[in-house]
C-alpha positions as CSV (number, residue, x, y, z in Angstrom):
1,M,-52.3,72.4,-27.8
2,A,-51.7,75.6,-28.4
3,Q,-53.8,77.2,-30.9
4,H,-52.4,80.3,-33.1
5,Q,-54.3,83.6,-32.5
6,P,-54.4,85.8,-35.0
7,E,-52.8,89.2,-34.0
8,R,-55.0,91.9,-32.8
9,P,-54.9,95.1,-34.6
10,E,-53.1,97.7,-32.8
11,E,-55.6,100.3,-31.2
12,P,-55.6,103.8,-32.1
13,R,-53.7,105.9,-29.3
14,V,-55.4,109.0,-27.6
15,H,-53.7,112.3,-28.2
16,P,-53.5,114.5,-25.2
17,G,-55.4,116.9,-26.9
18,G,-58.3,114.7,-27.5
19,R,-57.7,113.4,-30.7
20,L,-57.4,110.2,-32.3
21,E,-53.6,109.0,-34.0
22,P,-54.3,106.7,-37.1
23,V,-52.4,103.6,-36.6
24,P,-49.9,103.3,-39.7
25,G,-50.8,100.2,-42.0
26,P,-48.7,97.7,-43.4
27,E,-48.0,99.3,-46.8
28,T,-47.2,102.6,-45.1
29,Q,-44.7,100.9,-43.3
30,A,-43.2,99.0,-45.9
31,G,-42.7,102.8,-47.8
32,D,-41.2,104.0,-45.1
33,Q,-38.5,101.3,-44.9
34,S,-38.1,101.2,-48.7
35,V,-37.4,104.9,-48.4
36,D,-35.1,104.5,-45.4
37,S,-33.5,101.7,-47.3
38,G,-33.1,103.7,-50.5
39,S,-31.6,106.8,-48.7
40,P,-28.1,105.4,-48.4
41,V,-28.1,103.8,-52.0
42,N,-28.6,107.5,-53.5
43,G,-25.8,108.6,-51.5
44,L,-23.6,105.5,-52.8
45,D,-24.7,106.0,-56.5
46,G,-22.8,108.9,-57.4
47,D,-19.0,106.6,-57.8
48,P,-20.9,104.6,-60.5
49,V,-22.4,107.9,-62.3
50,E,-18.8,109.0,-62.3
51,D,-17.2,105.7,-63.9
52,E,-19.9,105.6,-66.5
53,E,-19.2,109.5,-67.4
54,A,-15.3,108.8,-67.5
55,S,-15.8,105.7,-69.7
56,A,-18.2,107.7,-72.1
57,D,-15.5,110.2,-72.4
58,A,-12.9,107.3,-73.2
59,D,-15.1,105.2,-75.6
60,P,-15.0,107.8,-78.5
61,E,-11.0,107.7,-78.2
62,A,-10.9,104.4,-78.2
63,A,-13.3,104.0,-80.7
64,L,-11.3,106.6,-83.2
65,R,-8.2,104.8,-82.6
66,A,-10.0,101.1,-83.2
67,A,-11.3,102.9,-86.6
68,R,-8.1,104.2,-87.7
69,E,-6.3,100.8,-87.1
70,A,-8.8,98.9,-89.0
71,E,-8.7,101.5,-91.7
72,R,-4.8,101.1,-91.9
73,K,-5.4,97.5,-92.1
74,R,-7.8,97.7,-94.9
75,Q,-5.5,100.0,-96.7
76,Q,-2.5,97.3,-96.4
77,R,-4.7,94.9,-97.8
78,R,-5.6,96.9,-100.7
79,R,-1.8,97.7,-101.1
80,R,-0.9,94.2,-101.1
81,L,-3.8,93.4,-103.8
82,L,-2.5,96.1,-106.0
83,H,1.1,94.9,-105.8
84,D,-0.5,91.1,-106.8
85,C,-2.5,92.2,-109.8
86,E,-0.1,95.0,-111.2
87,R,0.4,92.7,-114.0
88,L,-3.0,93.2,-115.3
89,L,-1.2,96.4,-116.9
90,L,0.7,94.4,-119.3
91,L,-2.3,93.3,-121.0
92,D,-2.0,92.9,-124.8
93,F,-5.8,93.1,-126.3
94,D,-4.7,92.3,-129.7
95,T,-2.2,89.1,-128.6
96,L,-5.5,87.6,-126.5
97,A,-8.1,88.7,-129.0
98,M,-6.6,87.2,-132.1
99,P,-8.2,89.6,-134.7
100,G,-6.2,87.8,-137.8
101,W,-7.3,84.3,-136.7
102,P,-8.3,82.2,-139.8
103,D,-12.3,81.0,-139.2
104,H,-13.7,77.9,-140.4
105,H,-15.1,79.5,-143.9
106,Q,-11.5,80.3,-145.0
107,L,-10.4,76.8,-143.8
108,N,-13.1,75.2,-145.8
109,L,-12.6,77.1,-149.1
110,A,-8.4,76.2,-148.5
111,R,-9.4,72.6,-148.0
112,R,-11.6,72.3,-151.5
113,R,-8.9,74.4,-153.3
114,R,-6.5,71.6,-151.7
115,D,-8.5,68.8,-152.5
116,S,-8.7,69.9,-156.5
117,W,-5.4,70.5,-156.8
118,L,-4.5,66.8,-155.4
119,L,-7.3,65.6,-157.8
120,L,-5.5,67.4,-160.5
121,L,-2.1,66.0,-159.8
122,S,-3.6,62.4,-159.6
123,V,-5.2,62.8,-162.9
124,L,-2.2,64.1,-164.5
125,A,0.2,61.4,-163.0
126,A,-2.6,58.6,-164.1
127,L,-2.2,59.6,-167.8
128,V,1.7,59.9,-167.7
129,L,1.7,56.5,-166.6
130,A,-0.9,55.6,-169.2
131,G,1.3,57.2,-171.9
132,M,4.4,55.4,-170.8
133,G,2.5,52.2,-170.9
134,N,1.4,52.9,-174.5
135,L,-2.2,52.9,-173.2
136,V,-2.6,56.4,-174.5
137,P,-0.8,58.4,-177.4
138,A,2.5,59.7,-176.2
139,L,1.4,63.1,-177.5
140,I,-1.2,62.9,-174.2
141,G,1.2,61.2,-172.1
142,G,3.8,64.1,-173.0
143,V,1.1,67.0,-172.3
144,A,0.2,65.2,-169.4
145,F,3.7,65.3,-167.9
146,G,4.1,69.1,-168.7
147,A,1.0,69.8,-166.9
148,L,1.9,67.6,-164.0
149,A,5.0,69.9,-163.5
150,L,3.0,73.0,-163.7
151,A,0.8,71.8,-161.1
152,A,3.6,70.6,-159.1
153,L,5.2,73.9,-159.0
154,W,1.9,75.5,-158.0
155,G,2.5,73.6,-154.8
156,L,5.3,75.8,-154.1
157,P,4.2,79.1,-151.8
158,G,6.7,81.2,-153.8
159,V,5.4,80.3,-157.3
160,R,1.9,80.3,-155.8
161,H,1.7,83.5,-154.4
162,V,3.0,85.1,-157.7
163,F,-0.6,84.7,-159.1
164,T,-2.7,84.6,-156.2
165,H,-2.5,85.8,-152.3
166,Q,-4.8,83.2,-151.2
167,A,-3.2,81.4,-148.4
168,S,-3.2,77.5,-148.5
169,H,-4.9,74.8,-146.0
170,M,-1.5,74.1,-144.3
171,E,-0.5,78.0,-144.0
172,L,-3.9,78.8,-142.5
173,L,-3.1,76.0,-139.9
174,L,0.1,77.3,-139.2
175,K,-1.0,80.8,-138.8
176,R,-3.5,79.4,-136.2
177,R,-0.7,77.3,-134.3
178,R,1.5,80.5,-134.3
179,L,-1.2,82.8,-132.9
180,L,-2.3,80.4,-130.3
181,H,1.3,79.9,-129.3
182,R,1.7,83.7,-129.0
183,A,-1.3,83.8,-126.8
184,R,-0.2,81.3,-124.5
185,K,3.2,82.8,-124.1
186,H,1.5,86.1,-123.3
187,V,-0.9,84.3,-120.8
188,E,2.2,82.7,-119.0
189,H,4.0,86.0,-118.7
190,L,0.8,87.5,-117.3
191,E,0.2,84.5,-114.9
192,G,3.9,84.7,-113.5
193,P,4.9,82.6,-110.6
194,I,1.8,83.4,-108.4
195,G,-0.9,82.9,-110.6
196,L,-2.6,86.1,-112.0
197,A,-6.3,84.8,-111.8
198,A,-6.0,83.3,-108.6
199,A,-4.4,86.4,-107.1
200,C,-7.0,88.6,-108.5
201,R,-9.8,86.7,-107.2
202,P,-10.7,89.1,-104.2
203,L,-11.1,92.0,-106.8
204,A,-14.7,90.6,-107.2
205,E,-15.5,93.1,-104.4
206,Y,-14.9,95.8,-106.7
207,N,-16.3,94.0,-109.9
208,P,-19.4,91.6,-109.0
209,A,-18.7,90.3,-112.8
210,L,-15.6,88.2,-111.4
211,R,-17.9,86.2,-109.4
212,R,-19.6,84.5,-112.6
213,S,-19.6,80.7,-112.7
214,R,-17.5,80.9,-115.8
215,Y,-14.6,82.1,-114.1
216,T,-14.3,79.5,-111.7
217,G,-12.3,77.1,-113.9
218,L,-10.0,79.8,-114.3
219,Y,-9.3,80.5,-110.7
220,S,-8.9,76.8,-110.0
221,L,-6.3,76.1,-113.0
222,S,-4.6,79.3,-112.0
223,E,-4.0,78.2,-108.1
224,R,-2.8,74.8,-109.3
225,G,-0.5,76.6,-112.1
226,Q,-2.0,74.6,-115.1
227,L,-3.7,77.4,-116.6
228,V,-1.3,77.8,-119.6
229,D,-1.7,74.3,-120.6
230,S,-5.4,74.1,-120.6
231,I,-5.7,76.8,-123.3
232,R,-5.8,75.2,-126.6
233,N,-8.1,77.0,-128.8
234,R,-9.0,80.7,-129.4
235,S,-12.4,80.4,-127.2
236,Q,-10.3,79.6,-124.1
237,A,-7.9,82.5,-124.9
238,Q,-10.6,84.9,-125.2
239,L,-12.2,83.6,-122.1
240,Y,-9.0,84.7,-120.1
241,L,-9.3,88.1,-122.4
242,I,-12.6,88.9,-120.8
243,F,-11.5,88.0,-117.3
244,A,-8.5,90.2,-117.5
245,L,-10.5,92.9,-118.7
246,E,-13.1,92.7,-115.8
247,A,-10.3,92.6,-113.4
248,E,-8.7,95.7,-115.0
249,K,-11.9,97.4,-114.4
250,A,-11.7,96.2,-110.6
251,Y,-8.2,97.2,-110.4
252,N,-8.9,100.7,-111.6
253,R,-11.4,100.8,-109.1
254,L,-9.4,99.6,-106.1
255,R,-6.4,102.0,-106.8
256,E,-8.9,105.2,-106.9
257,E,-10.2,104.0,-103.7
258,Y,-6.8,103.2,-102.0
259,L,-5.5,106.8,-103.1
260,R,-8.6,108.7,-102.1
261,T,-8.2,107.0,-98.8
262,H,-4.7,107.7,-98.5
263,E,-5.2,111.2,-99.2
264,Q,-7.8,111.4,-96.3
265,M,-5.4,109.7,-94.0
266,L,-2.7,112.3,-95.0
267,D,-4.5,115.2,-94.4
268,E,-5.4,113.8,-91.0
269,G,-1.8,113.0,-90.4
270,N,-2.1,109.2,-89.8
271,V,0.4,108.4,-92.8
272,E,3.6,109.3,-94.4
273,P,3.6,110.3,-97.8
274,L,4.0,107.9,-100.7
275,N,7.3,107.4,-102.5
276,A,8.3,105.7,-105.6
277,A,10.4,103.0,-103.9
278,A,7.2,101.8,-101.9
279,Q,4.9,101.7,-104.8
280,S,7.1,99.8,-107.0
281,S,8.1,97.4,-104.4
282,D,6.5,94.2,-102.7
283,P,4.5,95.6,-99.4
284,S,6.1,92.7,-97.5
285,V,9.3,93.6,-98.1
286,V,10.8,96.8,-96.4
287,P,13.4,98.7,-98.9
288,V,16.7,98.8,-97.5
289,P,18.3,102.1,-98.5
290,E,21.9,102.0,-99.9
291,S,24.8,103.9,-98.9
292,D,25.7,107.2,-100.2
293,P,28.3,107.1,-103.1
294,V,31.4,108.7,-103.0
295,P,31.0,112.4,-104.2
296,P,33.0,112.7,-107.6
297,E,34.6,116.0,-106.0
298,S,36.5,114.0,-103.1
299,A,37.5,111.3,-105.7
300,E,39.1,113.5,-108.1
301,A,40.6,115.5,-105.1
302,G,42.0,112.1,-103.7
303,G,43.0,111.0,-107.3
304,E,44.9,114.3,-107.6
305,G,46.8,114.3,-104.5
306,A,47.9,110.5,-104.7
307,P,50.8,111.4,-106.9
308,A,51.9,114.6,-105.0
309,H,52.3,112.3,-101.5
310,T,53.7,109.2,-103.9
311,G,56.7,111.1,-105.6
312,N,60.2,109.5,-106.5
313,P,62.5,109.8,-103.2
314,S,65.4,110.1,-105.3
315,A,63.7,113.2,-107.0
316,R,62.5,114.7,-103.8
317,S,66.3,114.6,-102.4
318,S,67.9,115.9,-105.4
């Protein structure tokens, strides 16, 4: 069998001048090969470098266009949010705060006065019946009957308010019901067909107070259209008032940011100026301009020329 023999190292060659030429090692040969192989690569690297420079020049323009498009979309979203939440400007503080709401102390006092009056009526009525049954003297029965008539007249609001301005228990209850009904009507007007609380939920970006858990129930009820029916006492109406005040703060901040950004875009020439029709209309609906009316001068001219054209033929012939 043939055995593998190790390669013999190459012997140094003798130069004609008598000097020995060194034998190149494997590392030197590998380096020469790498240099030789790298020389054409350096020559071919010019095209990718030029492409990278061109792309670097184009990237700022593309990034600028993308930034403008993103800002334009954000402006559209802000304008849509401003349109959906513009009913916040119709908020009536006194209607929801209900400053004249009768408290429990007033109701308790009025209830005590009512109970005392009913007790007096019962005692006088018992004396009258006793007098009619000859259980007590007739004089006592007659006096009791007169006092019963006067006490009965005291129950009439017109007679009672002549002597005192204190409201009765029934009047306080009716006042509560009237104030609550007025507040519910105002909330219904603010909510509208889309639900103001649900539409203004994105305003939490401009006022973190709107993210509190106390408003979660308002958002869910507004989405289902059941918010007005759920307001049954003063505390619930005041909760909606607090929400509306916080949302109004966020609305003002959103409007300031929208106008500031619009001015910047207007200075850069990236947007058209605002007009009254665009501000008062739905952003999703483009208003169609109406046709120009006929000038009054032309109408008057036409009206004056018509009789001259349509005269009596007999008169013209005569």
